[in-house]
N, C-alpha and C positions, 0 to 999 in steps of 0.2 A: 806451571800454573800459579797464578797469584793466590796468595793465602787470603781468605775472606776474614776480615777483622772488623770489629764494631768500633767505628770512629765517630758515630753520631754525637756523643757527648762533646768530643773535641771540636766537631764542626760547629756546634752551637756556641761553644766557648770562643772559638776563633772568630766567628761572625760578630758577636757582640763586643769582643775584645778589640777587634779592628776599629770599629766605629768609635768605641770609647777612647782608643789611643789617639785618634784624630782630635776629638774634643779635648783631651788632655793637652795636646800640643797647642791648641788654640788658647786654653786657659793659662798655659805657661807664658805665652806671648802677651796676653792681657795683663797678667800679674807683673811682668817686667815693665810694660808700658805704664801701668799704674804707679809702680814704685819710682819711676823716673819722671813723673809728671807732678804738677802742683797738688794732685790728689793723694800723693804718696803718704805724707804725714797723717792725713785724716784716715787713710786705710789702716795704718799702723795703730792709731788710737782705737779704731773699731775692733781690731783683733785683740787689743788689750782690755776691752770693756768686760767688766765682771758681770756674769749672769748666773742665775741659779738660785738655790735656797740653802740656807745654813741655820743650824741651831746647835744647842749643846750636844744633842744626840746624833745629828745628821749634818755632814759637811758635803754640800754639793754646789758650792758657789766658786766658780773658777773663771779665768779669762776665756774669751771666745776661742782664742788660739788653742788653749789646752783642751777645750771641748772637742775641737776638730781633731787634734792629734791623738788624744786619749779616748775620746768617745766615738766619733765617726770612724776612726781608723780601727776601732775594735770590731765594727761591722765588716770592714774590709777583711780583717783577719778571720772573722767568722766565715766569710766566703772562702778564703784560702784554706781554712781548716776543713770545710765541706769538700772542696776539690781534692785535697790530700786524701781524706778518708775514702771518697768515691774511687779514686784511682787505685788505692790500696786494696779495695774490696773487689772492684770489677773492671778496672781500667788498665792503663799502661804500666801500673806498678803492682798489679795483682799477682804476679808470679816472679820468682827470682830472675828467670831468664829475661822477662820483659823489663824488669826494673833495673837490672844490673847496669846497662849502658847509661841511661840518664842519671842514675845515682852516682856512678863513678865520675861521669862528666861534671856533675854538679859539685861533687867533693873537690875535684881538681879546680873547678871554677871558683871555689871559695878559698881553698888553702893557698893557692899560688898568688892571687891578688893580695891576700892578707900578708903573705911573706914579702911581696914587693913593697907594700906600704911600710912594713916594719923596717925593711932595709933603709928606707929614706928617713924614717922618723924615730928610730931606736934611740933612746936616751934624751928625747926632746919633750917639750910640754904638750906636743900633739900626738904622742905615741898611742894614746888611748883610742885613736880613730881607726885602728886597724880593721874594724868590721865594716867600714864605709864602702870599700871597693868590692866587698864580697857579694853584693846584692845584684839581682837582675830585675828590671821592671817588666813584668809580664805584658802589661797593656801596650807599652811603647814597642817592645820587641816584636810582639805579634802584629801590631799595626804596620811596622816596617816590612816584615817578611811577607805580609799579605799583599803589599804593594807589588811584589814580584810576580804575583799571579802564578801562571803555569811554568814560569822559569825555574821554579824549584819544586821538587816532588812534595806531595802532601805529607809523606812520611817524615820529611825534614821539619815541617811545621809542627807535626805531632811531637817529634823528638824535642824541639825547642820548648814546646809547652810543658812537656813532662819534666824537662830539665829545670825550667823556671819554677815549677811547683815544688820540686825537691829543694831548689835553691831557697825558696820562701820558707820551707820547713827549717832549713839550716839557719836562716836569718832569725826565725822565731826562737830557736834554741840559743843562738848567740845573744839576743836581746834579754832572754830570761836569765841566762847564766852570767853574763858579763856587763850588761848595761842597766842593771837594776840598782836602786839605792838601798840604803840600810833596811833590812827586812824586819817586819814585825810578825812574830810567830803566831800571835793570837788571831790576827786577821787571816793568815794563811790557813790556819786550822778551820776557821769558819768557812772559808772558800772551799776547802777540801770536803767539809761536811755536805755542802750544797752539791758539789760535784759528785759525791758518792750517791746522793739522792737521785741525780740524773742518770747515773749508771743503773740504779735500781729500776727506774722508769724504763730504761732501755731493755733490761732483762725481763721485765714484766710485759713487754710488748706494747707499751704506751705509744700511740701514734700521733696524738695531738701535739702539733709543733709548739703551741704556746706554752705547754707544760714544760718545755725545754728552754724556751726563750726567756720567759719571765724569771725563772731561777737563774738563768744566765746573766741577767741584769744584776741580780744580787751578787753573783760571783764577781762581776766587774767591779762593783762597789768595794767588796772586801779586798780584792787583789790590788785595786788602786790605792788602798790605804795600807797594804802590806809592804810596799816598797818594790815589788815586782811590777814591771810595766803593765798597765791595765789591759792593753790589747791582747795579752795572752789569754784573757778570759774568753775572747771570741773563739780561739782555737780549742780551748777545753770544752766549751759548749758544743762546738761542731762535732767533736769526736764522740759525743754521746748520742747524737741523732741516729736513729735506726735506718739501715739501708740493707738492700739485698743484692746479690749478684745477678738476678734475673732481670728481664726487660720491664717488669711492672714498676711503675714510678713509686719510689719510696718517699717517706717524709723528708729524708735528707735531700733527695733530688728535687722535690717540690720546693723546698726552701732555697736550694741552690739556684734554681730557675727564677725564683721570685727575687733573689738578691742580685743576680748578675747585672741586670741593666741598671738598677739604682746605684750599685757600686761603681760601675764603669762610666755611667752618664752623670752622676751627681756627686757621690762621695769623693772619688779620686780627683775630679776637676776642682772641687772645693779645696781639697788638700793642696793641689797645685797652686791655686790662687793664693792661699794663705801662706805658703812656704817658699815660693819662688819670687817673692817681692823683693828683689835684689836691686838696691840703688847702686848704679855703676859709678865707680870712682877709679881714678888712675892708679891708686895704690893696689887695686885688685890685680892688675897685671903683674905687680911684684909678687902677689900672693900665689900666682900660678907657678912661679919659679921657686917658691919656698918648699921646704921639705913636705909640708902638708899638701900643697897643690900638686907637686910632682908625685907624691905617693899615691894620691887619688887617681891622677891622670894615667900614670904608668900602670897602676893596679888594674884599672878598668880596660885600658886600651891594649896592654901587653900581657898582663897577668891572666886576665880572663881567657883569651884565646889559647894561650900556651897551656894553661891548666886544663881546659876542656879538651883540647886536641890530644894532649899527652895522656891524660887519664883515660880517655875513650880508647886510644890506641892500646894502652896497657890492658884494658878490660878485654878487648878483642884478641890481643896477642896471647893472653892467658887462657883463652877459650871460654871465658865467663859469659861473653855476649857476642853479638854479631851486629854488623852495620844494618841500619834500617833499609828496607827494600828501595832500590833505585837511587841510593845515595853514594857519593864518593868522598874520599878523605879530604880532598881539597875543599869540598863544600863545608866541612866542619870548621875550617878556618874562618870562613865568612860567618857561619853560625856563631862561632866564638866571639867574633867582633860584635855581632848584634847583642849577645849576652852581656857585653860591656856597657849596655844602656842601663845604668844603675838607677838613675833618677829618683823615683818616689821612695823606694826602700833605702837607697843610699842617703838621701836627704833625711829620712826618718832616723836612721842610725847616727847621722852627723849631729842631729839635734840632741840625741842622747849622749853623744861622746863628749861634747864640750859645753861648759857653762858660759864661756867667754863669747859674747855676740860677734866679736871680730873673727874668731876662729870659725864660728858657724857660718858667717857670710862668706869667708874665704872658701870653706868647704863646699857650700852651695854653688859658688861660681865655678869651682874646679869640676864639680859633678856635672854641672850644666854643659861646660865646654867638652868634657870627656864623653858625655852621653851623646852630644851632637856629632862629635867626630866618629864615635863608635857606630852610630846609626847610619851616617853617610857612607863610611868606608865599608861597612858590612853590606849595605844595600848595593853599592856600586860594584863590589867584588862579586857578590852572588848574581847580580844582573849580567855582568860580563860572562861569568861561567855559564849561565843559562840562556845566553843570547841565541844559541842555535838549537835549544831544546824546547819541547812543548810537552811537559809532563801531564799525564792523565792521572786521575785519582784511582786508587785501588778500589775494588769492589767493596761495598759496605753493607753490612747487615743492618737493617732498620729495626 
């Protein structure tokens, strides 16, 4: 008898994530065309345009690109934080048995790519980019696996989503601990005070979402000036939103539903437009065979599947977890390839890793090539495996 499990939050996420992934692909193409057209220099000037307000007491005037990468991406991380908390409270990460396999897989999918990158770059000026191949782009990965339809079981799509969410949590910790600039303790203390206030609101049962979001903006300002990357403010705010394990829609779930489409259909495409405007030059081909390019490509294409498959196997072998219903080990190899689509998060970490624009461009190009190869190989591999199968969905409690 099939176990009845509640997958409706995942179904909603998969549905919107799939469409958002296709829009993201289109924006990548548009950005690349813009960068390699006569409009390219004008687009770069637009991204460098300073906007905002500043005074002696308030500094909020920055280039448009920074507003996108530090401001809009904070909303993206707010959504990621909401997803993480919901899964911890009521979803695929709510019990040790449920969480063990995607957590082990995600850990392997972060550690092994970082090790592969380090083997190529140890002792070089690009050694700081070890976090680049650790990331998985949820939107792209879900978009590709959804193209396979019933050739893969729903449980495999659920597992990929849970793995990517844990992967995002790992990326958040890596950014906070290793890719932040010199810290200013006073601003951190101010942010901690506002965060404590939000926890008090949570304990008091405050349900008004705006009483969390408006202080969250203040946390963003303080963290931005503290030296820690400002996007962490989105995660901290998300963790204070109240939710419950029952079917009644909580403030957290309301906000998550409200943000999913704007993030997938607007914020992520804008990020892609702004950050994949790569002007192709012949020297980029040499960059692919540099230690930086090889570390990223092998990290995403080889390190990701090896880490995910090995750590998943280890988790099952130790009796900590079991395979998702209807899945086979060979499918985990294809899933590991799809997890090698680093794209958005990898580019984000690359921008934090290097100050040199040349290294940033080389990293972006390597990420683009590796992500395309990972998506194509994962899709073709899983498509061939599922050619003779027609998986049906497990019963779902609504």
